[in-house]
Backbone as XML, in Angstrom:
<?xml version="1.0"?>
<chain id="A" units="angstrom">
  <residue number="1" name="UNK">
    <atom name="N" x="-55.510" y="-14.694" z="25.361"/>
    <atom name="CA" x="-55.466" y="-13.506" z="26.067"/>
    <atom name="C" x="-55.338" y="-12.362" z="24.926"/>
  </residue>
  <residue number="2" name="UNK">
    <atom name="N" x="-55.982" y="-11.253" z="25.223"/>
    <atom name="CA" x="-55.944" y="-10.173" z="24.313"/>
    <atom name="C" x="-55.579" y="-8.869" z="25.169"/>
  </residue>
  <residue number="3" name="UNK">
    <atom name="N" x="-54.645" y="-8.064" z="24.388"/>
    <atom name="CA" x="-54.295" y="-6.685" z="25.016"/>
    <atom name="C" x="-55.097" y="-5.693" z="24.221"/>
  </residue>
  <residue number="4" name="UNK">
    <atom name="N" x="-55.740" y="-4.794" z="24.937"/>
    <atom name="CA" x="-56.514" y="-3.810" z="24.462"/>
    <atom name="C" x="-55.736" y="-2.458" z="24.757"/>
  </residue>
  <residue number="5" name="UNK">
    <atom name="N" x="-55.343" y="-1.814" z="23.621"/>
    <atom name="CA" x="-54.624" y="-0.508" z="23.736"/>
    <atom name="C" x="-55.606" y="0.624" z="23.536"/>
  </residue>
  <residue number="6" name="UNK">
    <atom name="N" x="-55.556" y="1.478" z="24.330"/>
    <atom name="CA" x="-56.691" y="2.685" z="24.168"/>
    <atom name="C" x="-55.819" y="3.983" z="24.153"/>
  </residue>
  <residue number="7" name="UNK">
    <atom name="N" x="-56.169" y="4.885" z="23.088"/>
    <atom name="CA" x="-55.578" y="6.085" z="22.953"/>
    <atom name="C" x="-56.490" y="7.149" z="22.917"/>
  </residue>
  <residue number="8" name="UNK">
    <atom name="N" x="-56.313" y="8.242" z="23.744"/>
    <atom name="CA" x="-57.217" y="9.308" z="23.855"/>
    <atom name="C" x="-56.435" y="10.638" z="23.447"/>
  </residue>
  <residue number="9" name="UNK">
    <atom name="N" x="-56.909" y="11.459" z="22.577"/>
    <atom name="CA" x="-56.329" y="12.754" z="22.257"/>
    <atom name="C" x="-57.435" y="13.874" z="22.281"/>
  </residue>
  <residue number="10" name="UNK">
    <atom name="N" x="-56.966" y="14.821" z="23.057"/>
    <atom name="CA" x="-58.006" y="15.960" z="23.263"/>
    <atom name="C" x="-57.741" y="16.948" z="22.059"/>
  </residue>
  <residue number="11" name="UNK">
    <atom name="N" x="-58.725" y="17.859" z="21.981"/>
    <atom name="CA" x="-58.583" y="18.922" z="20.962"/>
    <atom name="C" x="-57.457" y="19.927" z="21.274"/>
  </residue>
  <residue number="12" name="UNK">
    <atom name="N" x="-57.069" y="19.996" z="22.553"/>
    <atom name="CA" x="-55.928" y="20.796" z="22.935"/>
    <atom name="C" x="-54.580" y="20.253" z="22.714"/>
  </residue>
  <residue number="13" name="UNK">
    <atom name="N" x="-54.564" y="18.887" z="22.360"/>
    <atom name="CA" x="-53.346" y="18.167" z="22.116"/>
    <atom name="C" x="-52.894" y="17.259" z="23.324"/>
  </residue>
  <residue number="14" name="UNK">
    <atom name="N" x="-53.678" y="17.171" z="24.357"/>
    <atom name="CA" x="-53.174" y="16.197" z="25.326"/>
    <atom name="C" x="-53.435" y="14.870" z="24.979"/>
  </residue>
  <residue number="15" name="UNK">
    <atom name="N" x="-52.560" y="13.997" z="25.235"/>
    <atom name="CA" x="-52.597" y="12.567" z="24.864"/>
    <atom name="C" x="-52.496" y="11.679" z="26.043"/>
  </residue>
  <residue number="16" name="UNK">
    <atom name="N" x="-53.300" y="10.481" z="26.109"/>
    <atom name="CA" x="-53.148" y="9.501" z="27.030"/>
    <atom name="C" x="-53.289" y="8.067" z="26.273"/>
  </residue>
  <residue number="17" name="UNK">
    <atom name="N" x="-52.403" y="7.177" z="26.623"/>
    <atom name="CA" x="-52.323" y="5.832" z="26.106"/>
    <atom name="C" x="-52.216" y="4.923" z="27.212"/>
  </residue>
  <residue number="18" name="UNK">
    <atom name="N" x="-52.965" y="3.862" z="27.202"/>
    <atom name="CA" x="-52.831" y="2.786" z="28.168"/>
    <atom name="C" x="-53.325" y="1.437" z="27.645"/>
  </residue>
  <residue number="19" name="UNK">
    <atom name="N" x="-53.022" y="0.270" z="28.250"/>
    <atom name="CA" x="-53.325" y="-0.944" z="27.760"/>
    <atom name="C" x="-53.824" y="-1.723" z="28.938"/>
  </residue>
  <residue number="20" name="UNK">
    <atom name="N" x="-54.576" y="-2.749" z="28.526"/>
    <atom name="CA" x="-55.144" y="-3.758" z="29.556"/>
    <atom name="C" x="-55.396" y="-5.092" z="28.926"/>
  </residue>
  <residue number="21" name="UNK">
    <atom name="N" x="-55.113" y="-6.133" z="29.690"/>
    <atom name="CA" x="-55.273" y="-7.450" z="29.080"/>
    <atom name="C" x="-56.622" y="-7.962" z="29.478"/>
  </residue>
  <residue number="22" name="UNK">
    <atom name="N" x="-57.383" y="-8.502" z="28.487"/>
    <atom name="CA" x="-58.720" y="-8.986" z="28.723"/>
    <atom name="C" x="-58.649" y="-10.481" z="28.270"/>
  </residue>
  <residue number="23" name="UNK">
    <atom name="N" x="-59.239" y="-11.413" z="29.154"/>
    <atom name="CA" x="-59.035" y="-12.748" z="28.960"/>
    <atom name="C" x="-60.187" y="-13.386" z="28.030"/>
  </residue>
  <residue number="24" name="UNK">
    <atom name="N" x="-61.262" y="-12.735" z="28.030"/>
    <atom name="CA" x="-62.495" y="-13.324" z="27.277"/>
    <atom name="C" x="-62.766" y="-12.397" z="26.075"/>
  </residue>
  <residue number="25" name="UNK">
    <atom name="N" x="-62.015" y="-11.649" z="25.560"/>
    <atom name="CA" x="-62.379" y="-10.680" z="24.484"/>
    <atom name="C" x="-62.973" y="-11.369" z="23.274"/>
  </residue>
  <residue number="26" name="UNK">
    <atom name="N" x="-62.496" y="-12.449" z="22.801"/>
    <atom name="CA" x="-63.022" y="-13.208" z="21.727"/>
    <atom name="C" x="-64.452" y="-13.719" z="21.913"/>
  </residue>
  <residue number="27" name="UNK">
    <atom name="N" x="-64.776" y="-13.862" z="23.146"/>
    <atom name="CA" x="-66.202" y="-14.301" z="23.530"/>
    <atom name="C" x="-67.202" y="-13.290" z="23.627"/>
  </residue>
  <residue number="28" name="UNK">
    <atom name="N" x="-66.824" y="-11.986" z="23.557"/>
    <atom name="CA" x="-67.779" y="-10.903" z="23.717"/>
    <atom name="C" x="-68.260" y="-10.338" z="22.352"/>
  </residue>
  <residue number="29" name="UNK">
    <atom name="N" x="-69.587" y="-9.924" z="22.515"/>
    <atom name="CA" x="-70.088" y="-9.240" z="21.288"/>
    <atom name="C" x="-69.642" y="-7.839" z="21.318"/>
  </residue>
  <residue number="30" name="UNK">
    <atom name="N" x="-70.016" y="-7.131" z="20.165"/>
    <atom name="CA" x="-69.613" y="-5.739" z="20.087"/>
    <atom name="C" x="-70.148" y="-4.799" z="21.237"/>
  </residue>
  <residue number="31" name="UNK">
    <atom name="N" x="-71.307" y="-4.951" z="21.706"/>
    <atom name="CA" x="-71.950" y="-4.253" z="22.778"/>
    <atom name="C" x="-71.170" y="-4.397" z="24.034"/>
  </residue>
  <residue number="32" name="UNK">
    <atom name="N" x="-70.635" y="-5.587" z="24.335"/>
    <atom name="CA" x="-69.945" y="-5.855" z="25.545"/>
    <atom name="C" x="-68.531" y="-5.495" z="25.288"/>
  </residue>
  <residue number="33" name="UNK">
    <atom name="N" x="-68.033" y="-5.441" z="24.133"/>
    <atom name="CA" x="-66.721" y="-4.849" z="24.032"/>
    <atom name="C" x="-66.711" y="-3.399" z="24.217"/>
  </residue>
  <residue number="34" name="UNK">
    <atom name="N" x="-67.674" y="-2.784" z="23.684"/>
    <atom name="CA" x="-67.845" y="-1.219" z="23.960"/>
    <atom name="C" x="-68.000" y="-1.009" z="25.431"/>
  </residue>
  <residue number="35" name="UNK">
    <atom name="N" x="-68.749" y="-1.859" z="26.144"/>
    <atom name="CA" x="-68.759" y="-1.704" z="27.573"/>
    <atom name="C" x="-67.382" y="-1.838" z="28.342"/>
  </residue>
  <residue number="36" name="UNK">
    <atom name="N" x="-66.701" y="-2.830" z="27.815"/>
    <atom name="CA" x="-65.331" y="-3.107" z="28.407"/>
    <atom name="C" x="-64.458" y="-1.727" z="28.225"/>
  </residue>
  <residue number="37" name="UNK">
    <atom name="N" x="-64.549" y="-1.194" z="26.937"/>
    <atom name="CA" x="-63.705" y="-0.052" z="26.602"/>
    <atom name="C" x="-64.124" y="1.068" z="27.558"/>
  </residue>
  <residue number="38" name="UNK">
    <atom name="N" x="-65.386" y="1.313" z="27.818"/>
    <atom name="CA" x="-65.947" y="2.371" z="28.618"/>
    <atom name="C" x="-65.430" y="2.244" z="30.032"/>
  </residue>
  <residue number="39" name="UNK">
    <atom name="N" x="-65.425" y="0.807" z="30.505"/>
    <atom name="CA" x="-65.017" y="0.619" z="31.935"/>
    <atom name="C" x="-63.491" y="0.986" z="32.124"/>
  </residue>
  <residue number="40" name="UNK">
    <atom name="N" x="-62.653" y="0.650" z="31.068"/>
    <atom name="CA" x="-61.329" y="0.871" z="31.013"/>
    <atom name="C" x="-60.998" y="2.338" z="31.026"/>
  </residue>
  <residue number="41" name="UNK">
    <atom name="N" x="-61.730" y="3.178" z="30.249"/>
    <atom name="CA" x="-61.573" y="4.548" z="30.250"/>
    <atom name="C" x="-61.942" y="5.194" z="31.570"/>
  </residue>
  <residue number="42" name="UNK">
    <atom name="N" x="-63.163" y="4.726" z="31.955"/>
    <atom name="CA" x="-63.730" y="5.395" z="33.279"/>
    <atom name="C" x="-62.768" y="4.952" z="34.507"/>
  </residue>
  <residue number="43" name="UNK">
    <atom name="N" x="-62.116" y="3.868" z="34.399"/>
    <atom name="CA" x="-61.274" y="3.575" z="35.511"/>
    <atom name="C" x="-59.871" y="3.935" z="35.521"/>
  </residue>
  <residue number="44" name="UNK">
    <atom name="N" x="-59.513" y="4.675" z="34.385"/>
    <atom name="CA" x="-58.167" y="5.161" z="34.274"/>
    <atom name="C" x="-58.014" y="6.665" z="34.679"/>
  </residue>
  <residue number="45" name="UNK">
    <atom name="N" x="-57.400" y="6.987" z="35.751"/>
    <atom name="CA" x="-57.232" y="8.265" z="36.356"/>
    <atom name="C" x="-56.723" y="9.275" z="35.349"/>
  </residue>
  <residue number="46" name="UNK">
    <atom name="N" x="-55.636" y="8.945" z="34.554"/>
    <atom name="CA" x="-55.018" y="9.808" z="33.612"/>
    <atom name="C" x="-56.068" y="10.095" z="32.415"/>
  </residue>
  <residue number="47" name="UNK">
    <atom name="N" x="-56.747" y="9.171" z="32.042"/>
    <atom name="CA" x="-57.775" y="9.427" z="30.958"/>
    <atom name="C" x="-58.907" y="10.367" z="31.499"/>
  </residue>
  <residue number="48" name="UNK">
    <atom name="N" x="-59.316" y="10.060" z="32.764"/>
    <atom name="CA" x="-60.352" y="10.990" z="33.291"/>
    <atom name="C" x="-59.775" y="12.378" z="33.491"/>
  </residue>
  <residue number="49" name="UNK">
    <atom name="N" x="-58.598" y="12.493" z="33.819"/>
    <atom name="CA" x="-58.069" y="13.895" z="34.088"/>
    <atom name="C" x="-58.037" y="14.654" z="32.861"/>
  </residue>
  <residue number="50" name="UNK">
    <atom name="N" x="-57.627" y="14.149" z="31.754"/>
    <atom name="CA" x="-57.635" y="14.951" z="30.395"/>
    <atom name="C" x="-59.048" y="15.057" z="29.878"/>
  </residue>
  <residue number="51" name="UNK">
    <atom name="N" x="-59.938" y="14.161" z="30.001"/>
    <atom name="CA" x="-61.305" y="14.120" z="29.534"/>
    <atom name="C" x="-62.021" y="15.270" z="30.238"/>
  </residue>
  <residue number="52" name="UNK">
    <atom name="N" x="-61.875" y="15.334" z="31.639"/>
    <atom name="CA" x="-62.637" y="16.125" z="32.393"/>
    <atom name="C" x="-62.470" y="17.692" z="32.157"/>
  </residue>
  <residue number="53" name="UNK">
    <atom name="N" x="-61.199" y="18.043" z="31.665"/>
    <atom name="CA" x="-61.032" y="19.495" z="31.378"/>
    <atom name="C" x="-60.966" y="19.761" z="29.817"/>
  </residue>
  <residue number="54" name="UNK">
    <atom name="N" x="-61.407" y="18.760" z="29.056"/>
    <atom name="CA" x="-61.401" y="18.889" z="27.528"/>
    <atom name="C" x="-62.696" y="19.471" z="27.076"/>
  </residue>
  <residue number="55" name="UNK">
    <atom name="N" x="-62.621" y="20.001" z="25.909"/>
    <atom name="CA" x="-63.776" y="20.456" z="25.206"/>
    <atom name="C" x="-64.218" y="19.489" z="24.160"/>
  </residue>
  <residue number="56" name="UNK">
    <atom name="N" x="-63.381" y="18.496" z="23.906"/>
    <atom name="CA" x="-63.599" y="17.446" z="22.976"/>
    <atom name="C" x="-62.372" y="16.651" z="22.888"/>
  </residue>
  <residue number="57" name="UNK">
    <atom name="N" x="-62.616" y="15.369" z="22.412"/>
    <atom name="CA" x="-61.526" y="14.329" z="22.424"/>
    <atom name="C" x="-61.860" y="13.163" z="21.337"/>
  </residue>
  <residue number="58" name="UNK">
    <atom name="N" x="-60.950" y="12.520" z="20.835"/>
    <atom name="CA" x="-61.010" y="11.274" z="20.030"/>
    <atom name="C" x="-60.520" y="10.209" z="20.844"/>
  </residue>
  <residue number="59" name="UNK">
    <atom name="N" x="-61.132" y="9.092" z="20.861"/>
    <atom name="CA" x="-60.772" y="7.844" z="21.432"/>
    <atom name="C" x="-60.794" y="6.816" z="20.454"/>
  </residue>
  <residue number="60" name="UNK">
    <atom name="N" x="-59.455" y="6.058" z="20.358"/>
    <atom name="CA" x="-59.245" y="4.924" z="19.435"/>
    <atom name="C" x="-58.828" y="3.792" z="20.348"/>
  </residue>
  <residue number="61" name="UNK">
    <atom name="N" x="-58.993" y="2.645" z="19.734"/>
    <atom name="CA" x="-58.458" y="1.460" z="20.492"/>
    <atom name="C" x="-57.951" y="0.359" z="19.442"/>
  </residue>
  <residue number="62" name="UNK">
    <atom name="N" x="-57.100" y="-0.548" z="19.862"/>
    <atom name="CA" x="-56.750" y="-1.569" z="19.088"/>
    <atom name="C" x="-56.470" y="-2.870" z="19.962"/>
  </residue>
  <residue number="63" name="UNK">
    <atom name="N" x="-56.522" y="-3.932" z="19.293"/>
    <atom name="CA" x="-56.315" y="-5.135" z="20.041"/>
    <atom name="C" x="-55.165" y="-5.949" z="19.422"/>
  </residue>
  <residue number="64" name="UNK">
    <atom name="N" x="-54.424" y="-6.737" z="20.292"/>
    <atom name="CA" x="-53.347" y="-7.631" z="19.870"/>
    <atom name="C" x="-53.560" y="-8.907" z="20.757"/>
  </residue>
  <residue number="65" name="UNK">
    <atom name="N" x="-53.217" y="-9.993" z="19.994"/>
    <atom name="CA" x="-53.376" y="-11.343" z="20.635"/>
    <atom name="C" x="-51.969" y="-11.490" z="21.437"/>
  </residue>
  <residue number="66" name="UNK">
    <atom name="N" x="-52.076" y="-12.053" z="22.561"/>
    <atom name="CA" x="-50.991" y="-12.607" z="23.279"/>
    <atom name="C" x="-50.795" y="-14.110" z="23.276"/>
  </residue>
  <residue number="67" name="UNK">
    <atom name="N" x="-49.717" y="-14.637" z="23.212"/>
    <atom name="CA" x="-49.539" y="-16.030" z="23.187"/>
    <atom name="C" x="-49.737" y="-16.615" z="24.562"/>
  </residue>
  <residue number="68" name="UNK">
    <atom name="N" x="-50.307" y="-17.664" z="24.814"/>
    <atom name="CA" x="-50.530" y="-18.293" z="26.170"/>
    <atom name="C" x="-49.112" y="-18.662" z="26.626"/>
  </residue>
  <residue number="69" name="UNK">
    <atom name="N" x="-48.979" y="-18.677" z="27.934"/>
    <atom name="CA" x="-47.696" y="-18.981" z="28.610"/>
    <atom name="C" x="-47.290" y="-20.564" z="28.365"/>
  </residue>
</chain>
């Protein structure tokens, strides 16, 4: 299992960080991974709140592997 951490910072300085566990991350190609990141951002109310009032933002993400139980 992989944890994806997403960070968004707007030009006005607002920041949002959140994470989500993805079970099949290693099996996805780059296009599918991009789609997952988009879905995570689009489905996060806090991210949408800062993006919707922003004139620009940066988005970064990182991944970390979780050990199986």
